[in-house]
Residue, then its C-alpha position, 0 to 999 in steps of 0.5 A: m529677425v525671422p530665424p530666431a522664431p523657429a529657434e524659440t519654438m524649438a526650445e519650447e517644444e524640447g523643454d530646454g528653456p533654461g538656456s535663455s533669459a529667465p525673466s523674459v519667460s512668462p508664467g503661462p509658458a511655465i505652466e504649459l511646460r509642466q503639463r508637458k512633463k507629466p505625460k512624458s513621466s508616464e511614458n518613462k514608467e511605461s518604457v521602464k516596465e517594457e524594459k523589465i518585461d523585455d529583460t525577463p528571460v523568455p524560454e527559447r523554443a527547443p530545436k526540432h531534433v531535440l523535441f524529437q529525442r524528448f518525444a522518442k525517449i518519453f515514448i519508449g519509456c511509456l511503452a517499456a512501462v506498460t509492457s512491464g506491467m502487462m508482462y508481470a500480469l501475464y506471468l502471474s496468470a501463467y504461474h497461477e494456472r501452473k500452480f493450481w491447474f485451474s483450467n482442469r478443476q471443478e468449481l468446488e476445487r477452485e474455490i477451496t484454493f481461497q483460504g481464510d478471509s479470502a474465501i469470505y471475500y470471494s463468497y460475497y462476490k458470488d452472492m452479488l452475481k446471484a442477486p436479482s439486481f445490484e441494489r438488492g445485492v447491496y441491500e443483502l450485504t449491508h443487512n446480512n444475516k445469513t453468514v454468522s448465526l444470531k448476528t446481522i452485519n453490514a458486510v460492505q462496511q465491516m469487511s470492505l467489500y467495495p472491490e467485490l461490488i466494483a468487480s460484480v458490476l463490471y462483470q455484468a455491465t461488460g457482458s463478460n458473463e457470456i465469455i469468461e467464467p466469474v472466477y477468471f474475471y475476478i482474479g484477472i482484475v487483481f492480476g491486472l491491478q498488479g500489472i498497474y502496481v509494477t507500472a507505477l513503480f516503474v514510472t516513479s523510479w523513471l521520474m526520479s532518475g530521468t531514465w527508464l532504465a531505472g524503471m526496468l531495474t525496479v521491475a526486475w527487482f520487484i519480480i525476483n523478490r516477489v516473496d517479500t514484495t507482494r502476497i498475491e501468490y498466497s491470497i489473491p482477494l486480500r484487500e492490500n492486493w486491491a489497494l496498493p496499486y492505487f497507492a503506487c499510482q498516488v506516489a508516482a503522481l506525488t513524485g511528479y507533483l513535487k518536481s520543481n520543473l513541472n509546468t502548470y498542466g503537469e501539476r494539475f494532471c498530477y494533482l487529479l491523479m493523486s485525488a483519484s488514486t487516493y480516493m480509490f486506495m481509501m475505499m479499497w482497504e480499511y487500513s489505508h488511513y495508517l499509510l496515509f498518515l505516514q505520508a502526511i508525516s513525510l510531507f510535514l517534515l519535508d515542509s519543515f526542512s524547506l521553510e528556511q529558504s523557501d523564497k529561494l525555491n520559486v517554481k513556475k506557479g507558486t513557491f515550493v512551500a505553497k505546493i507542499m501546503k496544498a498537498i498537505n491540505f489534500y491529505l488532511a482533507c482525506t484523513l481528517t475524519v479518520t484521524l479524529n476518530i483515532i484520536m478520540k478512541t485514544f482518549v475515550p475507552h472503546k472495546e476495539n481501541g482497547h484490543m489495539l492498545k493491549f496488543l501494542e503493550v504486549k508486543f513491545g514488552l510493556n505488559i504480559t497477558k494470558n488472553f488467547t486472542m492476543n497471544w494468538l495474534l503475536c504468534q503469527e509470523s506476519l506480526q513478528a520481527p523479520s527473520q534472517e532469511f528475509f534480509l539474506r534473500l534481499t542480499q542475494s538479489s543485490l537489492l539490499p546493499f545498493y539500497i543501503l548505499v543509495l539511502i546513505i548518500c541521499f540522507l547525508s545530502m539531505m542533512q547537508v541541505i538542512f544544515r545549510r538552511i539552518n546556517g542561513e546559506s543561500l541555495k541555488e534556484t536550479v540544481t545542476l549535475e555539476d553541483g552534486r546536491i541530490g538532497e535538494r530535490p524535494e521528491i528525493t527528500y520525500h522518498v528518503i523520509h517515507t522509506i525510513l518511516l516504512g522501514s522502521l515499521a517493517m523492522i518490528i512487524e514482518g507483515l509490513k515488509y510488503l509495504w516497504t520492499p517495493y519502495v526499496c526496489m524503486l529507490a535502489a534502482f533510481g539511485v544506481c541509475s541517477p548521475e546526480l547520486w554518483m556526482t554527489l558521492f564524487k563531490w564528497l571524495r573530491l575526485r580529481t583523476v577523472h572528470p567527475v561528471l563524465l564518470a557519473l554519467i558512465l556509472s549511471m549506465a554501466v552499473p545498472t547494466i551489470i546488475g541487470l545482466s547478473l540478475w538475468k543470468e542467475f534468476f531468469p532460468r529460475l523464473m522460467t522453471e517456475l512456469t514450466e513446472l506443473q503443480e497441483f493443489y491437492d486437498p481431497d479431504t476438504v473436497e469430500l467434506m464440502t461435498w458431504i455438507r452440500r449433500q447431507a446437511p440441512v439448508a438451515a444448518v449452522f456449522a461451528g469450527s475454526p474460523q479459517l475452515m468456516g470461511a471455506i464452508k461459507l464459500c463452497t456451501g453457502w451454509m451459515v457459520t458461528s465465526l469468521p476469520f476477521y479480527n476487527d470486531d469485538d463480538l467475532l473475536k469473542r466467538n472465535e475464542n469460544i469456538y476454539q475451546i473445542y481444542s481445550k481441556r474442557s468438559a463436554e457440558d461446557i463445550y455443549k453450552i458454548l455451541t448451543s448458545y450460538k445455535a450451532n447444529y454441527l461441529i467440525v474437529e480438525d485433526a491438524i489443529c488437535n494434533e498440531v506439532g509443527t509450529m513452535r511450542g507455546c504457539r500452538v492453538k492448544d497451548l494458548l488455550d491451556i495458558a488462557n484457561g490456567h491449565v499450565v504455567c505461563e510465567e514464574g509465580d503462577k500456580l500450576t493447575y491441572s484440568k480434570y478433563g482431557r482434551f475435548c478434541h481427543e476425548v470426543k473421538i472415543n465415543y464414550s459417555p458423556y460425550v456421546n450424550y451431547f455429540t453424535r459422529v455423522y461423518w469423518n475422514r483423515s482430516y475432519f471429524v463432523y459431529k451433530i449436536n444433539t438437541v435432546i440429550s440422552f444420558q447413557s451409563 
């Protein structure tokens, strides 16, 4: 009877009791048996969890030679990007020196090269350097009553002078005043930012295509088409030259942020870079919110296109929609105040808003106006539709044809993805090269939408081409260097003769190489010729005028004339003026229109009353405006004034009226009564005539 005992014990321990007689089992062992099953079930759950955890794919560590290849690729790409930016900055510096010959010019001759609003920006930079302290300089700019007569302005806010504040701080904090002249430091910062601009475009194209060859092609197209990609050659201190490099950095960070294979640390870095660059972009340019608004629209549309199958697009941390919503929230936080301000101005009457609405109405042919300022703005080349020469230049450099090709393929692929999601078709979590679905990549979709929006505006207003063309260079370069784009095309063509993947890889290397060699052969000699040619900025009449003002005019004198000339006078002499070349202030707009009356058919008494109402002491008449013949008839200043004053027929149905007075700028030169009663000529040369406004009127027969 000894052997059965261990067998029973074994059966009880294993829980296999149903094999023996059931009546012989007492209630005690049954309860004990249930107690033993509970911990066993929990162990089973833990084991199931462990199995699930074990089933999850763990990324294998790449071999050392693969890691080395990745590191070498990133290192070479970063080196190429930084080198491209530095070379472009050096090119701009050398070209500027050849064009203006700065090193052999006096300070006055250098300052004359800053025209219009650029002269005002640089003049405030000089004022900051002359201030006894930074705080005092900022106070004088925010409570400025030494620029425009009878007017105190907050120049920092009204003219967005944050670049000048930063440049003045850097110049003094770095001790550069002992090494370099202020003007070289100022333009050097702008040229350096342009180098960053090019580097950011390089990186964006690299991130989208996966090869730094696309970045090189982007830079080549940008430099070759720089007449249409930047205005740095014409006016260095423009706000857009300070701001757009930061916007390019923001776009590069956003492109990286939208990539689905980005890790957590990459997301954080891109988000921080987006935040910092967007803040700097908004601070540098007063019109930045318009561009950010277009970007928010692009992100909103991207989010809308991704809602149907958002659960299929899981990334390492959060869904794709979560990333998009995070980006949209970021932009809303940055632009909410400005957007609300715009909305309020749209529905609430406001003087500045009225000018904008009237301009748009006249621009699109919804209204007709005789207003001088409105018609003068419409006559500006930058506010008209692009010319044929613009498209011809882009075609000659092969940029426009490849951009259209890339845009069509990406757009059609994007539309394919949208229709698939509408029809409920499931999408792949990871898209491979063999799939040929470039439209499923979120960063590609964003750039397609963004470039279409910018391009639509550039087709209406030529000045906006400087926002659109750089991204045309980037998108075209990405496309021709991307195997996915060629694979998408081959999928549609159902290519069978050659393996499509192999052909796509070959074309992604061969096509940009051929384009690069052709650009090198045709345009590189031209770039070298520009650097070897010695040019000279020669304007002796303006130099003589500024010299006379410095020596002969009283310190408290106030000058009146065209806004562009007043900007140069403010910079070169520091004297007070009656108007400025800015068009974002209602009072300045009215001043400009009134001062321009010196080129109209008004009486000497009318002009005298206008000038003395602004406390002007001297009047400067420009022969180039008075005898203007170069521009299209109807857009000359004197023509626009005649239309505004009702001295000529504007449209059918208007009555023809004549003025009994001659054109003031002509009549005042003759020196006869009553003009000599109000104005006394004190200086003249071939381009300028300066008249002192008499304080005591002496009527002569």
